[in-house]
C-alpha positions as CSV (number, residue, x, y, z in Angstrom):
1,M,57.1,-1.4,69.6
2,G,57.7,-1.1,65.9
3,I,53.9,-0.9,65.2
4,E,53.5,1.9,67.8
5,V,56.3,3.9,66.2
6,E,54.8,3.4,62.7
7,M,51.4,4.6,64.0
8,M,53.0,7.6,65.7
9,W,54.8,8.4,62.4
10,Q,51.6,8.2,60.5
11,R,49.8,10.5,62.9
12,W,52.6,13.0,62.7
13,N,52.5,12.9,58.9
14,A,48.7,13.5,59.0
15,K,49.2,16.5,61.3
16,E,52.0,17.8,59.1
17,R,49.8,17.5,56.0
18,F,46.9,19.1,57.8
19,W,49.0,22.2,58.8
20,C,50.6,22.3,55.4
21,V,47.1,22.6,53.8
22,V,46.1,25.2,56.3
23,F,49.2,27.2,55.6
24,L,48.7,26.9,51.9
25,L,45.1,28.0,52.1
26,A,46.0,31.0,54.4
27,T,48.8,32.0,51.9
28,L,46.3,31.8,49.0
29,S,43.8,33.9,50.9
30,L,46.4,36.5,51.7
31,I,47.5,36.6,48.0
32,T,43.9,37.0,46.8
33,A,43.2,39.7,49.4
34,A,46.4,41.5,48.4
35,N,45.5,41.3,44.7
36,T,42.0,42.6,45.3
37,W,43.4,45.5,47.3
38,L,45.9,46.3,44.6
39,D,43.2,46.2,41.9
40,M,40.9,48.5,44.0
41,E,43.8,50.9,44.7
42,T,44.7,51.0,40.9
43,E,41.1,51.8,40.1
44,R,41.0,54.5,42.7
45,R,44.3,56.1,41.4
46,R,43.0,56.0,37.8
47,A,39.7,57.6,38.7
48,E,41.4,60.3,40.8
49,R,43.8,61.1,37.9
50,V,41.0,61.5,35.4
51,E,39.1,63.7,37.8
52,R,42.3,65.8,38.4
53,I,42.8,66.2,34.6
54,A,39.2,67.1,34.1
55,E,39.5,69.8,36.8
56,E,42.6,71.2,35.1
57,L,40.9,71.1,31.7
58,R,38.0,73.1,33.1
59,T,40.4,75.7,34.3
60,A,42.1,75.8,30.8
61,I,38.7,76.1,29.1
62,Q,37.7,79.0,31.3
63,E,41.0,80.8,30.6
64,I,40.6,80.4,26.8
65,Q,37.0,81.6,27.1
66,A,38.1,84.6,29.0
67,I,40.5,85.5,26.1
68,Q,37.6,84.9,23.6
69,R,35.4,87.1,25.8
70,T,37.9,89.9,25.8
71,G,38.1,89.7,22.0
72,A,34.3,89.7,21.7
73,E,34.0,92.7,23.9
74,S,36.5,94.6,21.8
75,T,34.6,93.6,18.6
76,G,31.3,94.7,20.2
77,A,32.7,98.2,21.1
78,W,33.9,98.6,17.5
79,D,30.5,97.8,16.1
80,I,28.8,100.2,18.4
81,G,31.2,103.0,17.4
82,S,30.3,102.3,13.7
83,E,26.6,102.5,14.4
84,V,27.1,106.0,16.0
85,T,29.1,107.2,13.0
86,G,26.5,106.0,10.6
87,A,23.7,107.7,12.6
88,Q,25.5,111.0,12.5
89,T,25.9,110.8,8.7
90,L,22.3,110.0,8.1
91,D,21.0,112.7,10.4
92,S,23.4,115.4,9.4
93,G,20.5,117.7,8.6
94,N,19.5,118.0,12.2
95,P,22.6,117.1,14.3
96,G,21.6,118.9,17.4
97,T,18.6,116.8,18.3
98,E,18.1,113.4,16.7
99,V,21.7,112.5,16.4
100,T,22.2,113.1,20.2
101,G,19.2,110.9,20.8
102,T,20.6,108.1,18.6
103,Q,23.9,108.3,20.4
104,T,22.2,108.1,23.7
105,A,20.2,105.1,22.6
106,V,23.3,103.4,21.3
107,A,25.2,104.2,24.4
108,E,22.4,102.8,26.6
109,G,22.4,99.7,24.5
110,Q,26.2,99.2,24.8
111,T,25.9,97.3,28.0
112,A,23.4,94.9,26.5
113,E,25.6,94.5,23.4
114,T,28.6,93.8,25.5
115,G,26.7,91.4,27.7
116,S,25.5,89.5,24.6
117,A,29.1,89.4,23.3
118,K,30.2,87.9,26.7
119,T,27.5,85.3,26.5
120,K,28.4,84.3,22.9
121,A,32.1,84.0,23.9
122,E,31.2,81.8,26.8
123,E,29.1,79.6,24.6
124,M,31.7,79.5,21.8
125,P,33.2,76.0,21.5
126,V,36.8,75.7,22.5
127,H,38.5,73.8,19.8
128,P,41.2,71.2,20.8
129,A,43.7,73.2,18.7
130,L,43.5,75.9,21.3
131,M,44.2,73.3,24.0
132,R,47.2,71.8,22.4
133,K,49.8,73.7,24.4
134,R,47.9,73.2,27.7
135,E,49.6,70.6,29.9
136,S,46.3,69.2,31.0
137,Y,45.2,68.4,27.5
138,E,48.6,66.9,26.6
139,E,48.4,64.7,29.7
140,L,44.9,63.6,28.6
141,L,46.4,62.5,25.2
142,R,49.2,60.6,27.0
143,L,46.7,58.4,28.9
144,E,46.7,54.7,28.1
145,V,43.7,53.0,26.5
146,V,42.9,51.4,29.9
147,Y,41.8,54.9,31.0
148,I,39.1,55.2,28.3
149,P,36.3,53.6,30.5
150,Y,37.1,56.2,33.2
151,L,37.0,59.0,30.6
152,L,33.6,57.7,29.2
153,R,32.1,57.9,32.7
154,Q,33.6,61.3,33.2
155,L,32.2,62.5,29.9
156,E,28.7,61.4,31.0
157,R,28.9,63.7,34.0
158,E,30.3,66.8,32.2
159,E,28.5,69.7,30.5
160,E,28.8,70.1,26.7
161,Q,32.0,72.1,26.4
162,M,34.0,69.8,28.7
163,G,32.4,66.7,27.1
164,R,33.6,67.8,23.7
165,I,37.2,68.1,24.8
166,L,37.0,64.6,26.4
167,A,35.4,63.2,23.3
168,Y,38.3,64.5,21.2
169,G,40.8,63.0,23.6
170,I,39.1,59.6,23.7
171,T,39.0,59.6,19.9
172,E,42.7,60.1,19.7
173,I,43.7,57.8,22.5
174,G,41.5,55.0,21.2
175,K,42.5,55.4,17.5
176,L,38.8,55.7,16.6
177,N,37.8,56.2,13.1
178,I,35.6,59.2,13.9
179,P,36.5,62.3,11.8
180,P,36.2,65.7,13.6
181,D,33.6,66.9,11.1
182,A,31.4,63.8,11.6
183,W,29.9,65.3,14.8
184,S,29.0,68.7,16.3
185,N,28.1,67.9,19.9
186,T,28.6,65.1,22.5
187,A,25.2,63.5,21.8
188,E,26.3,62.9,18.2
189,W,29.7,61.7,19.3
190,K,28.1,59.2,21.7
191,E,26.1,57.8,18.8
192,L,29.3,57.3,16.8
193,W,31.0,55.6,19.8
194,N,28.0,53.2,20.0
195,A,28.3,52.5,16.3
196,S,32.1,51.8,16.7
197,V,31.3,49.3,19.5
198,A,28.6,47.6,17.4
199,R,30.9,47.5,14.3
200,A,33.7,45.8,16.3
201,E,31.3,43.2,17.7
202,T,30.5,42.0,14.2
203,A,33.7,42.8,12.4
204,V,36.3,41.1,14.7
205,P,34.9,37.6,14.3
206,S,34.4,38.1,10.6
207,I,37.9,39.4,10.0
208,L,39.6,36.6,12.0
209,A,37.5,33.9,10.3
210,S,38.3,35.2,6.8
211,E,40.6,32.9,4.8
212,D,41.0,35.4,2.0
213,L,43.1,37.8,4.2
214,T,46.7,37.5,5.2
215,E,47.7,38.0,8.8
216,A,49.0,41.5,8.0
217,Q,45.7,42.4,6.3
218,Q,43.7,41.0,9.2
219,A,45.8,43.0,11.6
220,A,45.3,46.2,9.6
221,Q,41.5,45.8,9.5
222,L,41.4,45.0,13.3
223,I,43.5,48.1,14.1
224,A,41.1,50.2,12.0
225,L,38.3,49.3,14.4
226,G,40.1,51.1,17.2
227,A,39.8,50.6,21.0
228,P,36.3,48.9,20.9
229,A,38.0,45.9,19.3
230,V,40.3,45.4,22.2
231,P,38.0,43.4,24.5
232,L,37.1,41.0,21.7
233,L,40.8,40.5,20.8
234,I,41.6,39.8,24.4
235,E,38.8,37.2,24.6
236,E,40.4,35.5,21.6
237,M,43.8,35.4,23.4
238,K,42.2,34.3,26.7
239,S,40.4,31.4,25.0
240,G,43.6,30.2,23.4
241,E,42.3,31.0,19.9
242,G,44.5,34.0,19.5
243,S,46.7,34.5,16.4
244,Q,49.5,36.6,15.1
245,A,47.0,39.1,13.7
246,C,45.4,39.5,17.1
247,M,48.8,40.1,18.7
248,I,49.9,42.7,16.1
249,A,46.6,44.5,16.5
250,L,46.8,44.6,20.3
251,T,50.5,45.7,20.2
252,I,49.5,48.7,18.0
253,L,46.2,49.6,19.8
254,L,47.7,49.1,23.3
255,E,51.2,50.4,22.5
256,H,51.5,52.6,25.6
257,D,49.6,50.2,27.8
258,L,51.9,47.3,27.1
259,L,54.9,49.5,27.6
260,E,53.6,50.4,31.1
261,Q,52.8,46.8,31.9
262,G,56.3,45.7,30.8
263,V,55.1,43.5,28.0
264,S,57.3,43.3,24.9
265,R,55.6,44.9,22.0
266,A,55.9,45.2,18.2
267,A,56.5,48.6,16.6
268,D,54.6,47.6,13.5
269,A,53.3,44.6,11.6
270,D,56.6,44.2,9.7
271,H,58.6,43.9,12.9
272,A,56.3,41.7,15.0
273,E,57.8,39.2,17.4
274,P,56.8,35.5,17.0
275,F,53.4,34.8,18.4
276,D,53.7,33.2,21.9
277,A,50.2,31.8,22.6
278,A,51.0,30.9,26.3
279,K,52.4,34.3,27.1
280,W,49.5,36.2,25.5
281,R,47.0,33.9,27.2
282,W,48.5,34.7,30.6
283,W,48.4,38.4,29.7
284,A,44.8,38.2,28.6
285,E,43.7,36.4,31.8
286,R,45.5,39.0,33.9
287,Y,44.2,42.1,32.2
288,Y,40.9,41.3,30.4
289,Q,38.7,42.8,33.1
290,E,40.5,46.2,32.8
291,Y,39.5,46.6,29.2
292,A,35.9,45.2,29.4
293,G,34.7,48.8,29.7
294,L,35.7,49.5,26.2
295,A,32.6,47.6,25.0
296,V,30.0,49.7,26.8
297,Y,27.2,51.6,25.1
298,F,25.9,55.0,25.9
299,H,22.1,55.0,26.6
């Protein structure tokens, strides 16, 4: 009897273990599916936000161009009036015939001059300084670094004027070392972006390996590389090879991102919290894919 009870107990334990494993696997599958859905939903919301901002920026650009066009038309009408006055002075010897013909010719050309003024106004670049008080541009500048890959893709789809505004925004968000006078069109800006990515790829390992630099100096040089350095710094954290310098650089470059993610952050290198390798490794494993797009090149 005792043997039979023991065998039944063992069979019951085996069944219990089996169903525990099944329940655990089902739970893990549900968690994985939920995380996948959340990631996809996050990507969708970010893409939609960027598209909405882009649409509002287009409207703002059109409004500014309309103001520029009005100014160009006024200037064109003034120039035409000056031409008529000049013609009358030169032809004062015979005002009844040739001056009238000149006036007629100028008047007939007024439409063409005005049309040319409109075209020039529409082609005139809208400088970000003119966009500063526009809510759409301010929202663009408030975006976190994690939005830059979405902005880069949006820039690829846009025409020149809109692309320039996005390029200015990305430069500011990503703390890129790209002066405004270093480029005049989006093609040149893309080349500078590519150069920034290439520079980060070689500079980050070199800076971190340098024994001649203090941690504060390393952090300062890493920060100067801007957003393209972020994926490389995250890889350092993810591999367990991170350092105080990596942490300081990330807290400065990703200041708004870390605030949104609820991660404690340092205001500057002089007030950095003690480096917690375990915490930052967890953070890097959780978020590294979201910043991988900062290392892309334009082709």
